C-alpha positions in Angstrom: 84.6 89.4 101.8 87.4 87.3 103.3 89.2 90.2 105.0 87.4 92.4 107.6 88.8 95.9 107.2 86.2 97.5 109.5 88.4 97.9 112.6 91.5 99.2 110.8 89.5 101.6 108.5 87.6 103.0 111.5 91.0 103.8 113.1 92.1 105.7 110.0 88.9 107.7 109.4 89.5 110.5 111.9 92.9 111.3 110.3 91.3 111.3 106.8 88.4 113.6 107.9 90.8 116.0 109.6 92.9 116.1 106.5 89.9 117.2 104.5 88.8 119.8 107.2 92.4 121.2 107.3 92.5 121.3 103.5 95.7 119.3 103.2 97.7 119.7 100.0 98.1 116.8 97.6 101.5 115.7 98.9 100.2 115.3 102.5 97.1 113.6 101.2 99.2 111.1 99.4 101.0 110.3 102.7 97.7 109.4 104.3 96.6 107.3 101.3 99.8 105.3 101.6 99.0 104.7 105.3 95.5 103.4 104.2 97.1 100.9 101.8 99.6 99.8 104.4 97.4 99.6 107.5 94.0 98.9 106.1 94.8 97.0 102.9 97.9 95.2 104.1 100.5 96.2 101.4 104.2 96.4 102.1 105.1 100.1 101.7 108.7 99.2 100.8 108.0 96.7 98.1 104.4 97.0 96.9 103.5 100.8 97.0 105.4 102.8 94.4 105.3 106.6 94.2 105.2 108.8 91.1 105.4 106.2 88.3 106.4 108.0 85.1 104.7 107.7 81.8 106.3 109.9 79.2 106.4 113.4 80.8 103.5 112.6 83.2 103.5 110.9 86.6 101.0 108.6 88.3 100.8 109.3 92.0 100.8 105.7 93.2 101.1 102.2 91.7 100.2 99.1 93.8 102.2 96.1 92.9 101.8 92.4 93.7 104.4 89.8 92.7 106.3 92.4 90.8 103.3 93.3 88.6 101.3 96.6 88.8 97.7 95.8 89.8 96.2 99.2 90.7 97.0 102.8 89.6 96.1 105.6 91.8 95.6 109.3 91.2 95.4 111.5 94.3 94.0 114.9 94.7 94.2 117.3 97.7 91.9 116.4 100.5 89.3 119.1 99.8 89.3 118.9 96.0 86.1 117.7 94.3 86.9 114.7 92.1 86.3 114.8 88.4 86.5 112.0 85.9 89.1 114.0 83.9 91.5 113.7 86.8 92.4 110.2 85.7 93.9 111.4 82.4 97.5 110.7 83.4 96.7 107.3 84.8 94.8 106.5 81.6 98.0 106.8 79.5 100.0 104.7 81.8 97.2 102.1 82.0 97.0 101.9 78.3 100.7 101.2 77.8 100.6 98.4 80.4 97.1 97.2 79.6 96.1 97.7 83.2 92.3 98.0 83.7 92.0 99.5 87.2 92.5 103.1 88.3 91.6 104.6 91.6 90.9 108.4 92.0 90.7 109.6 95.5 91.1 112.6 97.8 91.4 110.2 100.7 87.7 110.6 101.7 86.0 110.0 98.4 87.2 106.9 96.5 86.3 106.4 92.8 87.2 103.2 91.0 87.4 103.1 87.2 87.6 100.1 84.9 89.4 100.8 81.7 89.3 99.0 78.3 91.5 99.6 75.3 89.7 97.9 72.3 88.9 101.1 70.5 91.0 103.8 72.2 90.7 104.2 75.9 87.3 103.9 77.4 86.5 103.9 81.1 83.5 103.1 83.3 83.2 104.2 86.9 82.8 100.9 88.8 81.8 102.6 92.0 82.2 105.8 94.1 82.5 105.8 97.9 82.3 108.7 100.3 83.8 107.6 103.6 82.0 110.5 105.4 78.5 109.7 104.0 78.1 106.1 103.0 77.2 103.2 105.3 80.3 101.6 106.9 79.1 98.1 105.8 78.8 99.3 102.2 82.2 101.0 102.4 84.0 98.0 103.8 82.4 95.6 101.3 83.6 97.6 98.3 86.9 98.9 99.7 87.7 95.4 100.9 88.2 94.6 97.2 91.5 96.6 97.4 92.9 94.5 100.1 96.1 92.7 99.3 94.6 89.2 99.8 91.5 90.1 97.9 93.6 91.3 94.9 95.7 88.1 95.0 92.5 86.0 94.9 91.1 88.0 91.9 88.1 89.3 93.9 88.2 92.7 92.1 88.1 91.1 88.7 85.3 88.8 89.9 83.3 91.8 91.1 83.6 93.4 87.7 82.5 90.3 85.9 79.3 90.1 88.1 78.8 93.9 87.6 78.9 93.4 83.8 76.7 90.3 83.9 74.0 92.2 85.9 74.3 95.4 83.9 71.5 96.7 81.6 73.3 95.8 78.4 73.7 92.1 79.5 70.2 91.8 80.9 68.8 93.6 77.8 70.4 91.0 75.5 68.9 88.2 77.5 65.5 89.9 77.8 64.9 91.1 74.2 65.0 87.7 72.6 62.3 85.8 70.8 62.2 83.0 73.4 61.9 85.4 76.3 59.2 87.5 74.7 57.3 84.3 73.8 57.4 83.3 77.5 56.2 86.7 78.7 53.4 86.8 76.1 52.2 83.4 77.3 52.1 84.5 80.9 50.2 87.7 80.0 47.7 85.7 77.9 47.1 83.3 80.8 46.6 86.1 83.3 44.8 88.7 81.2 43.3 86.7 78.4 44.9 89.0 75.7 47.5 88.0 73.1 50.0 90.8 72.8 52.0 91.5 69.7 55.7 90.7 70.3 57.0 94.0 69.1 54.4 95.9 71.2 55.5 93.9 74.3 59.2 94.7 73.6 58.4 98.4 73.4 56.3 98.3 76.6 59.1 96.6 78.5 61.7 99.0 77.1 59.6 102.0 78.2 59.5 100.7 81.8 63.3 101.0 82.1 65.2 104.0 83.2 66.6 106.5 80.7 70.2 105.3 81.5 69.3 101.7 81.1 67.5 102.3 77.7 70.6 104.1 76.4 72.8 101.2 77.3 70.4 98.6 75.9 69.6 100.6 72.7 66.4 100.1 70.6 64.2 97.2 71.7 65.0 94.9 68.8 63.9 91.3 69.4 66.7 89.0 68.5 65.5 85.8 66.8 67.2 82.5 67.0 67.8 81.4 63.5 67.7 77.7 62.9 70.3 76.1 60.7 69.0 75.1 57.3 67.9 71.5 57.3 70.2 69.2 55.5 69.0 67.8 52.2 67.5 64.4 52.5 70.2 61.9 51.6 67.8 59.9 49.4 67.3 63.0 47.3 71.0 63.9 47.2 72.2 60.5 46.0 71.3 58.8 42.7 68.5 56.3 42.9 69.6 52.8 43.6 66.6 51.3 41.8 67.5 49.5 38.5 66.6 51.3 35.3 63.9 49.4 33.4 
């Protein structure tokens, strides 16, 4: 992470925890969140932090803009409210109209980041969830640093998501359950154990080792085979014989 937010975040933490303990209402919580984006993440409160962005008859609490373009949407809840995924409903609608993939849901102490996609309706995945009062400060700063103005300008949040997808169960499953990978694992097992395992049995065994969540994302352990293109017909067979007719 290029920008170290540890010092500025630590300075803000007592105010955020006090807001939770005092059960601040939503409006006062939003004020503290704005201070976080100004003093911790480096945004200009006059130009880059917009309040109550309207979409139809609904409002998004905050929109974070860079170079005139909205980059983050934020839904805020009162400091003592337990966050629920359904709380991002208003931001979802605005995000869909502007094709904006990032929504933050926070009560100032717990911060949930969602990645939205719009291929078939609106779908969201929780990219991460941070509790400032419980999680390790290094972990918190590493992830929340992605919200910093300079990190957003450099595309670090998008790069984080690309890595997250590449290392996810679905991506790894597609690489794992292929004929070439299964062949390699079978060969290693045969060398070590002296037993030749059926490819389908091996796929089932590996699939069973995974967590329930991972298996759901990967789906059934179907081994994908690499189909070779059909060989081109020999030119000598395709063309008329050049030998003279007797």
